[in-house]
C-alpha positions, 0 to 999 in steps of 0.5 A, a space after each residue: 483493466 491493467 495487469 497491476 489491478 489483477 495483482 492487487 485487485 480481488 474481484 468480488 461482490 461483497 458489501 465492501 467491494 460495492 462501496 464507492 471508492 471515495 468512502 473506502 479511501 476516507 475510511 482507510 486514511 482515517 484508520 491509518 492515522 488512528 493506528 499511527 497515533 496509538 501509543 506503542 507501549 500499549 499492546 491490546 489496541 493493535 490486537 483490536 486493530 488486527 481483529 478488525 482487519 480480519 473481520 473485514 477480510 471475512 466480510 470482503 471474502 479476502 482469503 489469508 493465502 491471498 493477503 499473506 504473500 503481499 504483506 511481505 512488501 514490508 519485509 525491509 522495514 521488519 529487518 530494520 526493526 529487528 536491528 533496533 534492539 541491538 543498536 539503541 542505548 540504555 536502559 537495557 534488558 535481557 531476553 533469551 540471554 541477549 542484552 537488548 535495549 528496552 527503547 529499541 524493543 518498543 521501537 521495533 514493536 511499533 514499526 512492526 505492529 503499525 507497519 503490518 496493520 497499515 499495509 493490511 489496510 492498504 491491501 484491503 483497499 486495493 483488493 476491493 477497489 478497481 482502477 476504474 473506480 479510482 478516478 471518480 472516487 478521487 475526484 469526488 474527494 476534490 483531489 486535484 486533477 493532475 494528481 488523479 491523472 498521475 495516480 491512475 497512469 502510474 497504476 496503469 503503466 507500472 506493470 508495463 515498466 516491470 515487464 520491460 525490466 524483466 525482459 532487459 534482465 533476461 536479455 542480459 542473462 542470455 548474453 552471459 551476464 550474472 546479475 548476482 555478482 558484484 561485478 555487474 553493478 555497473 551493468 545494472 546501473 546502466 540498465 536502470 538508466 536505460 529503463 528510465 529513458 525508455 519510460 520517459 519517452 513512453 510517457 511522452 508518446 502516451 501523453 501525445 496520444 491522449 491529447 490527440 484523442 481529446 484529453 483535457 487534463 482529467 481522467 473520466 470516472 466511467 460513470 461510477 455512482 457516488 456514495 450514498 449516506 448509508 454507504 458513508 455511514 457503514 464505511 465510517 464504522 471501522 474508522 470510528 472504531 479505530 479512533 475509539 481504540 486509539 483514544 481508549 489507549 491514550 486514556 488507559 496509558 
C-alpha cells in the first residue's frame, strides 16, 4: 500500500469500511450532486447534510481530530469566499458596521457550505476505501481501463513525487537558498521544471517495467468481492436521504 493511502486511508472494520468500493463511490457522487444542487438561500439543508456526515463518521469510527486537519485543503476557496461580500455589487446590507453585498454573502455561504460538505464526503470515502479496493470498484462501475490505471498510479506515486520535491527543497536550502524570498522565484520555477522532467522519466521507466512483467492495460482488483444487494441498499440510504433533503429544499424555497 502506498504512503498516500496511509495519509488518507484510516483502517477499520466498521460496516462502512467493509462496503465494497463501487457502492461507496456511487453513494458519494450522488450525494455530492445533491449538495451542489441545493439552493444556497436555504440554511437547514446544509445542517442536515452536516449532521448526516457526523453520523457516518461515528459509524465508521473516524475521529474529528483526524478529519479536521484534512478539511484545511479547502482553505484557498474559503479565502476567496470571504472576499466576495466586499467585491460583489448591489443590493447591500450592513453587518458589524461593514457594508456588504447580499449577493456576495449568499455566494460566500454557498461556497463554504457546499465546499466543506463536499470535501467531507470525499475524505470519508478516502478514509474508508483503500487503494487496493479502487481498481475492482472502478472496473465494476465500467470506468474505462485507462482511467482506472491513471487514477491508481496517481495515488501510488503522488507521495513519491512529493517526497522528491521535499528533498529538492532541502538541497536548495542547504546551499544557501531562502525559498521565502521573492528573488528565488526563478530557482523555484526551475525546480518545478526539473521535477516535471524527472516525473516524466520515472513514468516511462515504470511503464516499461510494468510491460516487462506482463501488464495488459488493466489494473488487477486483487480479488475484492463485488457489492451484494444488501450492501447496495445500505450504501444508497445516505444518497437517497441527501436527494430527499435537496428536493425538500426546492419545494420549501
